[in-house]
C-alpha positions in Angstrom: 0.7 -75.6 -4.4 -1.5 -73.2 -6.5 -3.5 -70.8 -4.9 -7.3 -71.5 -5.7 -9.6 -68.4 -7.2 -10.8 -67.3 -4.1 -7.4 -67.1 -2.2 -6.0 -65.1 -4.9 -8.9 -62.7 -4.7 -8.5 -62.5 -0.9 -4.9 -61.2 -1.3 -5.9 -58.7 -3.8 -8.6 -57.4 -2.0 -6.2 -57.1 0.8 -3.7 -55.2 -1.2 -5.9 -53.0 -2.3 -7.3 -52.0 1.3 -3.7 -51.5 2.2 -2.9 -49.4 -0.9 -6.0 -47.3 -0.3 -4.6 -47.1 3.7 -1.3 -46.3 2.7 -2.9 -43.2 0.3 -5.6 -42.2 2.8 -2.5 -41.5 5.3 -0.3 -39.9 2.5 -3.3 -37.5 1.9 -4.2 -36.7 5.4 0.0 -35.8 5.9 -0.4 -33.5 2.9 -3.0 -32.0 4.1 -1.9 -31.3 7.5 1.0 -29.9 6.5 -0.4 -27.6 4.0 -2.9 -26.7 6.8 0.1 -26.4 9.2 1.5 -23.5 6.6 -1.6 -21.6 6.0 -1.8 -21.0 9.8 1.8 -20.1 10.2 1.5 -17.7 7.3 -1.5 -16.1 8.7 -0.1 -15.9 12.1 3.0 -14.1 10.7 0.3 -11.7 9.6 -1.2 -11.4 12.9 2.2 -10.8 14.6 3.5 -8.2 12.2 0.0 -6.2 12.9 0.3 -6.5 16.6 4.1 -5.3 16.4 2.9 -2.4 13.9 0.4 -1.2 16.9 2.9 -1.6 19.2 5.2 0.8 17.1 2.1 3.4 16.7 1.5 2.7 20.5 5.2 4.1 21.5 5.0 7.2 18.7 1.7 8.4 20.3 3.3 8.4 23.6 6.2 10.1 22.3 3.7 12.9 20.9 1.8 13.3 24.3 5.0 13.3 25.9 5.8 16.3 23.9 3.3 18.6 24.6 4.1 18.2 28.3 7.5 18.6 28.9 9.3 21.9 28.8 12.9 20.8 29.1 14.5 22.1 26.1 17.2 19.1 26.4 14.6 16.6 26.8 12.1 18.1 24.4 15.1 17.5 21.8 15.8 13.6 22.8 12.3 12.9 22.8 11.8 14.3 19.3 15.0 12.4 18.1 13.5 9.0 19.9 10.1 9.4 18.1 11.8 10.2 14.4 13.4 6.9 15.3 10.4 5.0 16.0 8.9 6.3 12.8 11.6 5.3 10.6 11.4 1.7 12.2 7.9 1.7 11.6 8.4 2.6 8.1 10.9 -0.2 7.6 8.1 -2.5 9.5 5.4 -1.3 6.7 7.6 -2.6 3.9 9.0 -5.7 5.6 7.0 -8.9 4.9 5.2 -10.9 7.3 7.2 -13.8 6.4 10.4 -12.5 7.0 11.0 -13.4 10.0 14.6 -12.7 10.6 13.6 -9.0 9.9 10.5 -9.2 12.1 12.6 -10.8 15.0 15.1 -7.6 14.7 12.3 -4.9 14.8 10.8 -6.8 18.0 14.6 -6.4 19.1 14.2 -2.9 18.4 10.6 -2.3 20.0 12.6 -4.1 23.3 15.4 -1.2 23.4 12.7 1.4 22.6 10.5 0.3 25.5 13.4 0.4 27.6 14.6 4.1 26.6 10.9 5.0 26.8 10.6 3.9 30.4 13.8 5.6 31.3 12.2 9.0 30.0 9.1 8.2 31.4 10.9 8.1 34.6 12.6 11.4 33.9 9.1 13.1 33.2 7.8 11.9 36.3 10.6 13.5 38.2 10.0 16.7 36.8 6.6 16.2 37.4 7.0 15.8 40.9 9.7 18.5 41.2 6.7 21.1 39.7 4.2 19.9 42.3 6.7 20.1 45.0 7.6 24.0 43.8 4.0 24.5 43.3 4.8 25.7 39.9 2.0 27.4 38.0 -0.4 24.8 38.6 -2.9 26.3 36.5 -0.9 26.3 33.2 0.2 22.9 33.8 -3.4 22.0 34.1 -4.4 23.6 31.0 -1.3 22.3 28.8 -2.6 18.6 30.1 -5.8 19.2 28.4 -4.2 20.5 25.6 -2.2 17.5 25.2 -5.3 15.6 26.1 -7.2 17.6 23.3 -4.4 16.8 20.7 -3.9 13.4 21.2 -7.4 12.9 20.4 -7.0 14.8 17.4 -3.4 12.7 16.7 -6.1 9.8 17.6 -8.6 10.2 15.1 -5.5 11.6 12.2 -4.4 8.4 12.8 -8.0 6.3 12.6 -8.6 8.4 9.1 -4.7 7.0 8.2 -5.3 3.4 9.2 -8.4 3.2 6.6 -6.3 4.6 3.9 -3.2 2.0 4.4 -4.7 -0.3 2.5 -4.5 2.4 -0.3 -0.9 3.3 0.4 0.6 1.4 -2.1 -1.9 2.4 -5.1 0.1 4.6 -7.5 -1.1 8.2 -8.1 -0.9 10.1 -11.6 -0.5 13.8 -11.2 -0.3 16.7 -13.8 -2.0 14.2 -16.2 -2.1 16.2 -19.7 -3.9 15.2 -23.0 -3.3 17.4 -26.4 -3.4 17.0 -29.7 -0.3 17.9 -31.7 0.6 18.0 -35.6 2.9 15.6 -37.2 5.8 18.5 -36.2 4.7 17.7 -32.5 3.0 21.2 -32.3 0.3 21.6 -30.2 -3.4 21.9 -32.2 -7.0 22.8 -30.8 -8.7 22.1 -34.3 -9.1 18.1 -34.9 -8.5 18.4 -39.0 -5.0 19.6 -38.2 -3.9 17.0 -35.8 -1.8 13.9 -36.3 -1.6 12.6 -32.6 -3.1 12.7 -28.9 -0.4 12.9 -26.8 -0.7 12.0 -23.0 1.5 12.8 -20.3 1.7 12.5 -16.3 3.9 11.8 -13.3 3.7 9.0 -11.1 3.9 10.2 -7.9 6.3 9.0 -5.1 5.5 5.9 -3.1 7.9 4.0 -1.0 5.0 1.6 0.0 4.6 0.3 -3.8 6.2 -2.7 -4.6 8.8 -1.6 -7.0 8.9 -3.5 -10.9 7.1 -2.9 -14.3 3.7 -1.8 -14.5 1.5 -1.6 -17.3 0.1 1.6 -17.5 -3.4 1.8 -19.7 -4.9 5.2 -21.0 -8.7 5.5 -22.0 -9.8 8.1 -24.3 -13.5 9.0 -24.0 -15.0 11.0 -27.2 -18.1 13.5 -26.7 -20.5 11.0 -27.4 -19.1 8.8 -24.8 -17.4 5.9 -26.9 -13.8 4.8 -26.0 -10.8 5.5 -29.2 -9.5 2.1 -29.7 -7.3 0.6 -32.3 -8.7 -2.9 -31.9 -11.7 -4.3 -30.1 -9.2 -6.7 -28.3 -7.8 -3.8 -26.9 -9.4 -4.6 -23.3 -8.0 -4.5 -19.9 -9.5 -5.9 -16.1 -11.2 -3.2 -13.8 -13.5 -3.8 -11.1 -14.6 -7.4 -12.4 -14.9 -6.6 -15.7 -13.0 -5.8 -19.3 -13.1 -2.5 -20.4 -11.3 -0.7 -23.5 -8.3 1.3 -24.0 -6.7 3.4 -26.4 -2.7 3.4 -25.4 -0.6 1.5 -23.3 2.9 1.2 -22.3 5.1 -0.9 -19.4 7.2 1.1 -17.4 9.5 0.3 -14.6 8.7 1.8 -11.4 11.1 2.1 -8.5 9.3 3.9 -6.0 10.1 7.6 -7.2 8.5 10.0 -8.9 8.6 8.9 -12.8 7.0 10.7 -15.9 5.2 8.6 -18.5 4.2 9.5 -22.2 1.8 7.6 -24.0 0.4 8.5 -27.7 -2.6 7.7 -29.9 -2.5 8.2 -33.8 -5.4 9.8 -34.9 -6.4 8.3 -38.1 -10.3 7.9 -37.9 -13.3 10.9 -38.3 -13.5 12.7 -35.0 -16.0 14.7 -33.9 -15.5 18.3 -32.0 -15.9 18.8 -28.5 -14.7 17.5 -25.1 -12.4 14.6 -24.9 -11.3 12.6 -21.6 -8.6 10.6 -20.7 -8.6 8.3 -18.0 -5.0 6.5 -16.5 -5.0 3.0 -15.2 -2.6 1.1 -13.4 -2.5 -2.3 -11.3 -6.3 -2.6 -11.4 -7.1 0.8 -10.3 -8.0 4.3 -12.3 -5.0 7.2 -11.2 -5.9 10.0 -12.7 -7.6 11.9 -15.7 -7.8 14.8 -17.5 -10.0 16.6 -20.2 -9.2 18.4 -23.9 -11.6 20.5 -25.7 -11.1 20.4 -29.5 -12.5 22.1 -32.0 -13.3 20.7 -35.8 
């Protein structure tokens, strides 16, 4: 029996409704999955931050105890344990929040450190009780405790300042930045008419928190009138939400250790005497600068 037009229309509508429902359910599950992943990544980041705070707390406790312990043997052990805490803190800083295996290992290490710290606290408490029983130099003990408190306040303030710099810890820094003019034989010149190139050299400082890999380094030479030397108007790079011109660039491999870098700019245009300034950029940040006085 053939279906009339109305029946076929009803069937088509039913199919469309079913497909729409299926599509909606699929979209809902995809959205939910993405949301779960995002929430999980955010939680990983929070967990890592909390773990860093816990390590810092233990380190601060060791620092405080060092000022109140007179037993040389115990002091030596405390310093060794604090050094271990500092080493693990450095490992935690360079560990990605999503590396859960490494995070778990560092959490386990933290548990061990707490047990060790507890044993030292007990030893220190015993020494203090003994000092009380022997009535040994209460004035000096009180004075040292006050000094410890002041020192902890200083350390706490330094830690606060250091925390503010953590976001900049991975930033590269260029030291010993130098710009000079040289002739065709590479000899340094003071006069522009004898110069063939500007030679820019510097050292990228050691930074174990910076991610290793290739870095694009830009040098920007500014003339005395404020204009930038460039060979092509398209030679531009992003900086502070805008595109600015550069004079020379180089891609260099950086592995966290001190790295020397040199860039060149060929002088084939008329240049005016005066003060020339070079600014060095990497990873979207200004990392160093220097100036050069040139004669005609």
